[in-house]
C-alpha positions in Angstrom: 43.1 5.6 9.7 41.5 6.8 12.8 39.1 10.5 12.3 41.9 12.9 14.6 39.7 16.0 16.3 40.7 19.3 17.8 39.2 20.6 20.6 40.1 24.0 21.5 38.3 24.8 25.3 39.9 21.4 26.0 40.1 22.0 29.3 36.2 23.4 30.2 33.4 22.1 31.2 32.1 21.2 27.8 35.2 19.9 25.9 35.9 17.1 28.5 33.0 15.9 28.3 33.1 16.8 24.3 37.4 15.3 24.3 35.8 11.7 26.6 33.1 11.4 23.7 35.4 11.5 20.8 37.8 8.9 22.6 35.3 6.7 22.9 34.4 7.0 19.4 37.7 5.2 18.6 39.4 9.5 17.5 42.8 10.4 18.3 42.3 13.4 20.1 44.1 17.1 20.8 42.6 19.6 23.6 44.2 22.5 24.2 44.5 24.3 28.0 45.1 28.0 28.6 46.8 27.7 31.4 45.3 24.8 33.4 46.7 21.8 31.8 44.7 19.2 35.1 41.1 20.4 32.8 42.3 18.2 29.9 40.5 14.9 31.0 43.7 11.6 30.5 41.5 9.3 29.5 43.9 6.6 29.6 47.0 8.6 27.8 44.3 9.0 24.7 44.6 12.3 24.6 46.8 14.9 23.6 47.2 17.8 25.4 48.2 21.1 24.9 48.9 24.8 25.6 47.4 27.7 22.8 47.0 31.0 22.3 44.4 31.1 20.2 45.5 34.5 19.6 48.7 33.6 18.5 48.8 32.3 14.5 52.2 29.9 15.2 50.7 27.9 18.0 46.8 28.0 16.8 48.5 26.8 13.6 50.1 24.1 15.5 47.3 22.6 16.7 45.6 22.6 14.1 48.3 20.1 12.3 46.8 16.9 10.5 43.4 17.3 12.0 40.7 16.3 10.9 37.7 18.3 12.5 37.8 20.9 15.4 36.4 22.3 17.5 35.7 25.7 19.1 35.1 26.0 22.5 36.4 28.8 24.1 35.4 30.9 27.5 37.3 32.5 30.0 37.0 33.5 33.7 36.2 37.3 34.4 37.2 36.6 38.6 40.5 38.7 39.0 39.0 40.9 35.7 38.1 44.7 35.9 34.9 45.3 33.8 36.7 46.7 30.4 39.3 43.8 30.7 37.3 40.8 30.7 34.8 42.3 27.8 38.3 43.2 25.7 39.4 40.0 26.4 36.7 38.0 25.4 35.9 40.0 22.3 39.3 39.7 22.1 39.3 35.3 21.6 35.4 34.9 19.6 37.2 37.4 16.5 40.7 37.9 16.5 40.6 34.5 18.2 38.4 32.9 16.6 40.0 34.0 13.2 42.9 32.5 13.5 41.3 28.8 13.9 39.6 29.0 10.8 42.9 30.5 8.9 44.8 27.9 10.6 42.2 25.2 9.2 42.2 26.4 5.8 45.3 25.8 5.5 45.6 22.4 7.0 43.1 21.4 5.4 40.2 20.7 8.2 37.4 19.0 7.2 34.8 20.9 8.9 34.8 23.7 12.5 31.7 23.6 15.0 31.8 26.2 16.9 29.9 26.2 20.7 27.9 30.0 21.3 25.3 30.2 23.8 22.1 31.2 23.6 23.4 34.0 25.2 24.1 36.0 21.0 21.0 35.6 21.0 19.5 39.1 22.5 16.2 39.7 24.7 12.7 41.1 24.1 10.8 42.5 26.2 7.3 40.1 26.0 8.8 37.0 24.2 9.0 34.5 26.0 10.5 31.9 23.5 12.9 32.1 21.4 14.9 30.8 18.1 17.5 30.6 15.5 15.7 33.1 13.4 15.8 35.3 16.2 17.8 38.9 15.7 18.7 41.0 18.0 22.0 42.2 19.4 22.5 41.0 23.3 23.6 43.5 26.3 26.2 40.7 27.6 29.2 41.3 25.8 29.6 37.8 26.1 26.7 37.4 23.9 28.3 39.8 21.6 31.4 38.2 21.2 30.3 34.8 20.8 27.8 36.8 17.7 30.4 38.6 16.9 32.5 35.3 16.4 29.3 33.3 14.6 29.0 36.1 12.2 32.9 36.5 10.8 32.8 32.1 10.3 29.7 32.3 8.6 30.5 35.0 6.1 33.8 33.1 6.0 32.0 29.8 4.6 29.5 31.5 2.5 33.6 32.1 0.5 33.0 27.8 -0.1 36.4 28.1 1.6 35.6 25.7 4.9 32.7 23.3 6.2 31.1 25.5 9.4 28.6 24.5 11.7 27.2 26.8 14.7 26.0 25.3 17.5 24.0 26.9 20.3 23.7 25.5 23.6 21.1 27.0 26.6 22.2 26.4 30.6 23.8 23.4 30.9 24.4 20.7 33.8 26.3 18.2 35.0 28.5 16.3 37.5 31.6 18.8 37.1 29.5 21.6 36.9 26.0 23.2 37.8 25.2 25.4 36.0 22.3 27.6 36.6 21.5 24.8 38.9 23.7 25.5 41.9 22.4 28.6 43.6 18.8 26.1 43.7 21.0 23.0 45.0 22.6 25.7 47.4 19.2 27.0 48.7 17.6 23.8 49.3 20.7 22.3 51.6 20.4 25.6 53.4 16.7 24.8 53.5 14.5 27.8 52.5 14.2 29.0 49.1 13.7 32.6 48.0 11.7 33.3 45.6 11.2 35.4 42.8 7.6 35.8 41.9 5.9 33.4 41.0 8.4 30.9 39.7 5.9 31.0 36.5 8.5 32.5 34.3 9.7 29.6 32.1 13.4 28.8 31.6 15.3 26.3 29.1 18.4 24.1 30.8 20.4 20.8 29.3 22.4 18.1 30.1 25.8 18.2 29.3 26.0 14.6 27.1 22.9 16.7 25.1 25.6 18.6 23.9 28.6 16.9 23.4 25.8 15.1 21.6 24.3 17.4 19.6 27.8 19.3 18.7 29.4 15.6 17.0 25.4 15.6 15.3 26.8 18.4 13.5 30.3 17.5 13.4 29.1 14.2 10.9 25.9 15.6 9.5 26.8 17.2 6.2 22.9 19.1 6.9 24.3 21.1 9.7 26.7 23.3 7.4 26.2 26.6 7.3 23.6 26.9 10.0 23.0 27.6 13.7 21.0 25.3 15.9 20.2 25.7 19.4 20.8 22.4 22.2 18.3 22.5 25.0 15.9 19.9 26.9 12.5 19.4 24.7 10.0 21.7 26.7 11.9 24.0 28.7 10.7 24.1 32.8 9.4 26.3 35.2 11.4 28.1 37.2 9.1 25.9 40.4 9.3 23.2 37.7 13.8 22.9 37.9 12.5 23.7 41.6 10.9 21.4 42.5 12.6 18.1 40.4 16.3 19.6 42.2 15.1 18.8 45.5 13.4 15.4 44.5 16.9 14.6 43.4 18.7 15.6 46.7 16.2 13.6 48.9 16.1 17.5 51.1 13.0 19.4 53.0 13.1 22.9 52.3 10.1 25.9 52.6 9.9 28.3 49.3 9.5 32.3 49.8 8.6 34.4 47.7 9.4 38.0 47.4 8.5 40.8 45.0 10.3 41.0 41.0 10.9 45.1 41.6 13.6 44.6 44.3 15.3 42.2 42.1 15.1 44.4 39.2 16.2 47.2 41.5 19.3 45.5 43.0 20.2 44.2 38.6 20.3 48.9 37.9 22.5 48.9 40.8 24.8 46.6 40.6 25.1 47.8 36.4 25.5 51.4 38.4 28.7 50.3 40.3 30.1 47.7 37.8 30.0 51.2 35.3 31.8 53.1 37.6 33.8 51.3 39.3 35.1 49.3 36.2 34.7 46.1 38.1 33.4 42.7 36.8 30.2 41.9 39.0 28.6 39.1 38.9 25.0 40.6 38.4 23.8 42.8 35.1 19.3 44.7 35.1 20.0 41.5 32.1 20.9 38.9 34.4 18.3 39.9 36.6 16.1 39.9 33.2 16.9 36.0 32.7 16.1 34.5 35.8 12.7 36.3 35.9 11.4 36.3 33.1 10.2 34.0 31.1 14.2 33.0 28.4 12.9 29.6 27.0 14.6 27.9 23.4 12.9 25.9 20.6 15.3 23.1 19.5 12.3 22.2 16.6 15.6 22.9 14.1 18.0 20.7 15.2 15.6 17.6 15.3 13.6 18.0 12.8 16.4 18.9 10.1 18.7 16.4 11.8 16.3 14.2 13.0 18.3 14.5 16.0 17.3 13.3 19.1 17.8 14.9 22.7 18.6 11.8 24.7 18.4 13.2 27.9 15.6 14.9 30.4 15.7 17.2 33.2 15.1 13.8 35.4 17.4 11.0 33.6 19.7 14.9 34.1 19.6 14.9 37.5 19.4 11.7 37.8 22.9 10.6 35.9 24.7 14.2 37.5 24.1 13.0 41.3 23.9 9.9 40.8 28.2 10.8 40.2 28.8 12.8 42.6 31.4 11.2 44.7 
């Protein structure tokens, strides 16, 4: 009998790629969506779509029926939400929704839950350029705080010996369907001018979607991952200059860079925080978001490589090549 897997958030960027990868490994796959069924890949009818709100116990319980494994990869689109609405909803999903999923998985004898968290669950500390799984500080932004809260719920459950659980923290992900952190770089290269804050030598971590998919499956398969948190990213971080140069080379367009003082962007971040607070709106920029761009914010991947003997297949060159070769 084929193994079966539920992907909670199967209509999202990561969830949809994970669903297709599991089908290629001969899994029976059920993928949930909240409001957008078209996001769930069809894969010739081999993926079963199911509309589920994980904050509704009966819905997630039904989704967990006859499943061997559960991948939790949930997120929400903050557009058309106030800042307060977004923060309330993302926290509800990553606390109440995660708890509902755990209880449903236990009730239906699921073998393992793999939670797709984020490096956003790792707070920032001035003076630290490279982080690993041991760093512990509460993040300033709601998304990271909600992911950290979910991790604590999951690990507390694991420690009770009720169900097997592993946690993955991806860095910024990119691929054909979502360029992520690289979106603005591509946009400005297309325009021929790339604005750069500071000298561009600050470090950033990114990774191609297939690296995250492969790591997720490795956590499912490897019992040594149980009860642990792993970061997944490229083997080495890149300077912003290196990211821009690599994207420009892959696109094959000429461009020039213009460097601006960092303090201007920090002032803008402070202004967005102020106006977001007084307006109650969920604005696209924040001081913490600015700091993640202008400061070095990179992540080590030693733990997943050493403990699980996991090989990170793609670097920036191969990831970008695959991304742009796949574009229509």
